[in-house]
C-alpha positions as CSV (number, residue, x, y, z in Angstrom):
1,M,-108.1,-47.5,-30.3
2,K,-105.5,-47.1,-33.0
3,A,-103.0,-49.9,-33.7
4,F,-100.5,-51.1,-36.3
5,I,-101.5,-54.6,-37.5
6,V,-100.0,-57.4,-39.6
7,N,-102.7,-58.2,-42.2
8,R,-100.5,-60.8,-43.9
9,Y,-97.0,-62.2,-43.6
10,G,-94.3,-61.1,-46.0
11,K,-91.0,-59.2,-46.2
12,K,-92.5,-56.5,-48.4
13,E,-95.7,-56.2,-46.3
14,K,-96.2,-53.0,-44.4
15,L,-98.1,-52.8,-41.1
16,Q,-101.5,-51.2,-41.5
17,L,-102.8,-48.5,-39.2
18,A,-106.3,-49.5,-38.1
19,E,-109.0,-48.7,-35.6
20,I,-109.7,-51.8,-33.4
21,A,-111.4,-52.6,-30.1
22,E,-109.7,-51.8,-26.8
23,P,-108.4,-55.0,-25.2
24,V,-110.6,-56.9,-22.6
25,V,-109.0,-57.1,-19.2
26,K,-109.0,-60.5,-17.6
27,E,-109.0,-61.0,-13.8
28,T,-105.1,-61.3,-13.5
29,E,-104.4,-58.6,-16.1
30,I,-103.8,-54.9,-16.2
31,L,-104.7,-52.5,-19.0
32,V,-101.8,-50.2,-19.9
33,Q,-102.1,-47.0,-21.9
34,I,-98.9,-47.3,-24.0
35,H,-96.8,-44.1,-24.0
36,S,-93.8,-45.6,-25.8
37,A,-92.9,-48.9,-27.6
38,G,-89.5,-50.4,-28.4
39,V,-88.8,-51.8,-31.8
40,N,-86.9,-55.1,-32.2
41,L,-85.6,-57.2,-35.1
42,L,-88.0,-59.8,-33.7
43,D,-90.9,-57.6,-34.9
44,S,-89.5,-57.6,-38.4
45,K,-88.9,-61.4,-38.4
46,I,-92.5,-62.1,-37.1
47,R,-94.0,-59.9,-39.8
48,N,-91.8,-61.7,-42.4
49,G,-93.2,-65.0,-41.3
50,E,-89.8,-66.4,-40.1
51,F,-91.2,-67.5,-36.7
52,K,-94.5,-69.1,-37.9
53,M,-93.3,-72.5,-36.8
54,I,-92.6,-71.3,-33.2
55,L,-95.2,-68.5,-32.9
56,P,-98.1,-69.2,-35.2
57,Y,-99.9,-65.9,-35.0
58,K,-103.0,-65.7,-37.2
59,P,-103.3,-62.3,-39.1
60,P,-104.6,-59.8,-38.5
61,F,-102.7,-59.2,-35.2
62,V,-101.0,-56.2,-33.5
63,L,-97.2,-56.3,-33.5
64,G,-94.8,-55.0,-30.9
65,H,-92.9,-56.5,-27.9
66,D,-91.7,-53.6,-25.7
67,V,-94.1,-51.5,-23.6
68,A,-93.9,-48.5,-21.3
69,G,-97.0,-46.7,-20.1
70,V,-99.6,-46.1,-17.4
71,V,-102.0,-48.5,-15.8
72,T,-105.6,-47.4,-16.5
73,K,-107.5,-50.5,-15.3
74,V,-106.8,-53.6,-13.2
75,G,-108.4,-57.1,-13.2
76,S,-110.4,-58.3,-10.1
77,N,-107.5,-60.5,-8.9
78,V,-104.6,-58.1,-9.6
79,S,-102.5,-57.5,-6.4
80,K,-99.2,-56.0,-7.7
81,F,-100.4,-52.8,-9.5
82,K,-103.0,-50.0,-9.2
83,V,-104.4,-47.5,-11.6
84,G,-101.9,-44.7,-12.2
85,D,-98.8,-46.8,-11.8
86,E,-96.1,-46.2,-14.4
87,V,-95.0,-49.6,-15.7
88,Y,-92.9,-51.4,-18.4
89,A,-93.0,-54.9,-19.8
90,R,-92.3,-57.4,-22.5
91,P,-95.7,-59.0,-22.9
92,A,-95.8,-62.8,-23.2
93,D,-95.7,-64.6,-26.5
94,H,-99.2,-64.8,-28.0
95,R,-100.1,-61.6,-26.0
96,I,-98.0,-59.1,-27.8
97,G,-99.3,-55.8,-29.3
98,A,-97.2,-52.9,-28.3
99,F,-97.8,-50.9,-31.5
100,A,-101.1,-49.7,-30.2
101,E,-102.7,-47.2,-27.8
102,F,-103.6,-49.8,-25.2
103,I,-102.5,-53.4,-24.2
104,S,-103.7,-55.9,-21.7
105,I,-100.9,-57.7,-19.9
106,N,-100.7,-60.4,-17.2
107,E,-99.5,-58.7,-14.0
108,N,-96.7,-61.3,-13.6
109,D,-95.1,-60.0,-16.8
110,V,-95.0,-56.4,-15.7
111,A,-92.6,-54.3,-13.5
112,I,-92.7,-50.7,-12.2
113,K,-90.9,-48.4,-14.5
114,P,-87.4,-47.3,-13.4
115,K,-87.8,-43.9,-11.7
116,K,-84.7,-42.5,-13.5
117,L,-86.0,-43.2,-17.0
118,T,-88.4,-41.5,-19.4
119,M,-91.1,-43.5,-21.1
120,D,-89.0,-43.7,-24.3
121,E,-86.0,-44.9,-22.3
122,A,-88.0,-47.5,-20.4
123,A,-89.6,-48.9,-23.6
124,S,-86.1,-49.6,-24.9
125,I,-85.3,-52.1,-22.1
126,P,-87.6,-55.1,-21.5
127,L,-86.9,-57.4,-24.4
128,V,-83.1,-56.9,-24.6
129,G,-82.8,-56.7,-20.8
130,L,-84.6,-60.0,-20.3
131,T,-82.8,-61.6,-23.2
132,V,-79.4,-60.7,-21.7
133,W,-80.4,-61.6,-18.1
134,Q,-81.6,-65.0,-19.2
135,A,-78.6,-65.7,-21.3
136,L,-75.8,-64.5,-19.0
137,I,-77.3,-65.1,-15.6
138,E,-79.7,-68.1,-16.0
139,K,-78.0,-70.1,-18.8
140,A,-74.3,-69.1,-18.7
141,N,-74.1,-68.5,-14.9
142,L,-71.5,-65.8,-15.7
143,K,-69.1,-65.2,-12.8
144,K,-66.6,-62.6,-11.7
145,G,-63.2,-63.1,-13.5
146,Q,-64.7,-65.0,-16.5
147,K,-64.3,-63.9,-20.1
148,V,-67.3,-63.3,-22.3
149,F,-67.5,-62.5,-26.0
150,I,-70.6,-60.4,-26.9
151,Q,-71.2,-60.0,-30.6
152,A,-72.4,-56.7,-32.2
153,G,-71.7,-54.6,-29.1
154,S,-73.3,-51.4,-30.4
155,G,-76.7,-53.1,-31.1
156,G,-79.7,-53.3,-28.7
157,V,-78.7,-56.5,-27.1
158,G,-75.0,-55.7,-27.2
159,T,-75.2,-52.4,-25.4
160,F,-77.2,-54.0,-22.5
161,A,-75.1,-57.2,-22.4
162,I,-71.8,-55.3,-22.1
163,Q,-73.1,-53.4,-19.1
164,L,-74.5,-56.4,-17.3
165,A,-71.4,-58.5,-17.9
166,K,-69.2,-55.8,-16.5
167,H,-71.4,-55.5,-13.5
168,L,-71.0,-59.3,-12.9
169,G,-67.2,-58.8,-13.0
170,A,-66.4,-60.4,-16.4
171,T,-63.9,-59.3,-19.0
172,V,-65.8,-58.3,-22.1
173,A,-64.8,-58.6,-25.7
174,T,-67.1,-57.3,-28.5
175,T,-67.2,-56.6,-32.2
176,T,-68.4,-53.3,-33.7
177,S,-67.5,-50.9,-36.5
178,A,-64.8,-48.2,-36.1
179,T,-67.5,-45.5,-35.6
180,N,-68.9,-47.2,-32.5
181,I,-65.7,-48.1,-30.7
182,D,-65.9,-45.2,-28.3
183,L,-69.6,-46.1,-27.5
184,V,-68.9,-49.8,-26.6
185,K,-65.8,-48.8,-24.5
186,S,-67.9,-46.2,-22.6
187,L,-70.3,-49.1,-21.7
188,G,-67.4,-51.2,-20.4
189,A,-66.0,-53.3,-23.2
190,D,-62.4,-54.3,-22.5
191,V,-61.5,-55.8,-25.9
192,V,-63.0,-54.2,-29.0
193,I,-62.6,-55.7,-32.5
194,D,-63.4,-53.8,-35.7
195,Y,-65.3,-56.5,-37.6
196,K,-64.7,-54.7,-40.9
197,K,-60.9,-55.2,-40.7
198,D,-60.1,-57.9,-38.2
199,N,-61.3,-61.5,-37.6
200,F,-62.4,-62.1,-34.0
201,E,-61.7,-65.8,-34.2
202,T,-58.0,-65.2,-34.7
203,M,-57.8,-62.6,-31.9
204,L,-59.8,-64.2,-29.1
205,N,-59.3,-67.5,-27.3
206,G,-59.9,-69.2,-24.0
207,Y,-63.3,-67.5,-23.5
208,D,-65.9,-68.9,-21.0
209,V,-69.0,-67.6,-22.7
210,V,-70.2,-66.4,-26.1
211,L,-73.4,-64.5,-26.6
212,N,-74.2,-65.2,-30.3
213,S,-76.7,-62.8,-32.1
214,Q,-75.4,-63.2,-35.7
215,D,-75.6,-65.7,-38.5
216,Q,-74.6,-69.3,-38.7
217,K,-71.1,-68.6,-40.1
218,T,-70.3,-66.3,-37.2
219,L,-71.8,-68.8,-34.7
220,E,-69.4,-71.6,-36.0
221,K,-66.4,-69.3,-35.8
222,S,-67.4,-68.3,-32.3
223,L,-67.3,-71.9,-31.1
224,Q,-63.5,-71.7,-31.7
225,V,-62.9,-68.9,-29.2
226,L,-64.3,-70.9,-26.3
227,K,-62.1,-72.8,-23.9
228,P,-63.0,-76.5,-23.2
229,G,-66.2,-76.5,-21.1
230,G,-67.2,-73.0,-22.4
231,K,-70.7,-72.2,-23.4
232,L,-72.2,-70.6,-26.5
233,I,-75.7,-69.2,-26.1
234,S,-77.4,-68.2,-29.3
235,I,-80.3,-65.9,-29.5
236,S,-80.4,-66.0,-33.3
237,G,-80.8,-69.7,-33.9
238,P,-80.7,-72.5,-34.8
239,P,-83.4,-73.5,-32.3
240,D,-82.7,-76.9,-30.7
241,I,-84.7,-79.9,-29.4
242,E,-84.5,-78.6,-25.8
243,F,-86.2,-75.4,-26.8
244,A,-88.8,-77.3,-28.9
245,K,-89.7,-79.5,-25.8
246,K,-89.9,-76.4,-23.6
247,I,-92.5,-74.8,-25.8
248,K,-94.3,-78.2,-26.2
249,A,-93.9,-78.1,-29.9
250,P,-95.5,-80.9,-31.9
251,W,-93.3,-83.9,-32.6
252,Y,-92.6,-82.9,-36.2
253,V,-91.5,-79.4,-35.1
254,Q,-89.2,-81.0,-32.5
255,L,-87.7,-83.2,-35.2
256,I,-87.2,-80.2,-37.5
257,M,-85.4,-78.3,-34.7
258,K,-83.3,-81.3,-33.9
259,L,-82.2,-81.4,-37.5
260,L,-81.6,-77.7,-37.7
261,S,-79.2,-77.7,-34.8
262,S,-77.5,-81.1,-35.3
263,G,-74.6,-79.6,-37.3
264,V,-73.7,-77.0,-34.7
265,K,-74.2,-79.5,-31.8
266,K,-71.8,-81.9,-33.4
267,K,-69.1,-79.1,-33.9
268,A,-69.6,-78.0,-30.3
269,K,-69.2,-81.6,-29.0
270,R,-66.1,-82.1,-31.0
271,L,-64.6,-78.9,-29.5
272,N,-65.8,-79.9,-26.0
273,V,-68.0,-76.8,-25.6
274,G,-71.7,-76.3,-25.0
275,F,-74.3,-74.9,-27.4
276,S,-77.8,-73.8,-26.5
277,F,-80.5,-71.7,-28.1
278,L,-82.4,-69.0,-26.1
279,F,-85.8,-67.5,-27.0
280,M,-86.4,-65.2,-24.1
281,R,-89.6,-65.3,-22.1
282,A,-91.6,-62.6,-20.3
283,Q,-90.7,-62.3,-16.6
284,G,-91.8,-59.4,-14.4
285,R,-89.7,-60.5,-11.4
286,Q,-86.5,-60.4,-13.5
287,L,-87.5,-57.1,-15.0
288,S,-87.8,-55.7,-11.4
289,K,-84.2,-56.8,-10.7
290,I,-83.2,-55.0,-13.9
291,T,-85.1,-51.9,-12.6
292,S,-83.0,-51.9,-9.5
293,L,-79.7,-52.0,-11.5
294,I,-81.0,-49.0,-13.6
295,D,-82.0,-47.0,-10.6
296,L,-78.6,-47.7,-9.1
297,G,-76.9,-46.3,-12.3
298,V,-75.3,-49.7,-13.1
299,I,-77.1,-49.9,-16.5
300,R,-78.2,-47.1,-18.8
301,P,-80.4,-47.2,-21.8
302,V,-78.8,-46.5,-25.2
303,I,-81.3,-45.1,-27.8
304,D,-80.5,-44.2,-31.3
305,K,-83.8,-42.7,-32.6
306,V,-87.4,-42.0,-31.5
307,F,-90.0,-42.2,-34.2
308,P,-93.6,-40.8,-34.0
309,F,-96.4,-43.4,-33.8
310,E,-97.5,-42.7,-37.4
311,A,-93.9,-43.6,-38.6
312,T,-94.0,-47.2,-37.2
313,N,-93.2,-48.8,-40.5
314,E,-90.2,-46.4,-41.0
315,A,-89.0,-47.3,-37.5
316,I,-89.0,-51.1,-38.4
317,A,-87.2,-50.4,-41.6
318,Y,-84.5,-48.5,-39.7
319,V,-84.0,-51.4,-37.3
320,E,-83.8,-53.8,-40.3
321,S,-81.0,-51.6,-41.8
322,G,-78.7,-52.7,-39.0
323,R,-77.5,-49.1,-38.5
324,A,-79.1,-48.5,-35.1
325,K,-76.8,-47.8,-32.1
326,G,-78.7,-49.3,-29.2
327,K,-82.5,-49.2,-29.5
328,V,-85.2,-47.6,-31.6
329,V,-88.4,-46.4,-30.0
330,I,-91.9,-45.3,-31.1
331,K,-93.5,-42.5,-29.2
332,I,-97.3,-43.1,-28.9
333,V,-98.3,-40.4,-26.4
334,K,-96.8,-37.1,-27.4
335,G,-95.1,-35.2,-24.6
336,S,-94.7,-38.2,-22.3
């Protein structure tokens, strides 16, 4: 099968199109013919080598974290899916490989594709959907009447987070550029700040939750908008000791992560607010709940561009540019 692989780590490295063996299907796995694959900033960061401490992939390996396609084979112990099912998934860490014609995935990490969505639309959902679900529902326990600040509202995570937060009954503030104000308002944002001319930290206060997806400077400013007892959940770092323990990292990695997050933890403690780092995990059951919300029309996908499979490197470069409104997708099976 054809696949785009990382031959070696590096910011200037391009993925190489190669012919590799089709994946072997284990007893609890399904083989999926990939019709479309979502592109995420995480793909770029892994290729650059930024996550080697957390995810030590050994090149060569196939990149890609978002899959939509059709089941072509099932393992002997698979009970949830059958050949011909249209599915979507964020494969588990160490089992990624969406930039390819086929992928083998544990059935527990997969869900039936929302009926309303095309393959391209479905491929845009899993990673951002699960990230937001785990941040706002699991970690933040966001409730009706609370206030949440979602950074970068027009991005992949932001467009999904605004919709889910509104569904939960929260008041939503977000940042974006002037050109995307109408987009984030159409998704449900109540307070929209043009980050190019206004400072959110002087305009927002008394918030219950912040979803941080930006740099360290923005994170530290975001702590100030929380009310006492509020929670900041960061998906862009720094990783903390709790996360290190959860992934059973070696002691020295745990120590490094403790040091990396110590400054932010101290600032949060001084302000009497909480800080935690989230690195989302694959979860088919949660993805099925997201499917229900999509089929009910509560959440809609936001896609900026669809690239052909051959242009996978260009798709990653476009995501890296930071210009994408919503998600970027690669179409692998033409006409699907």
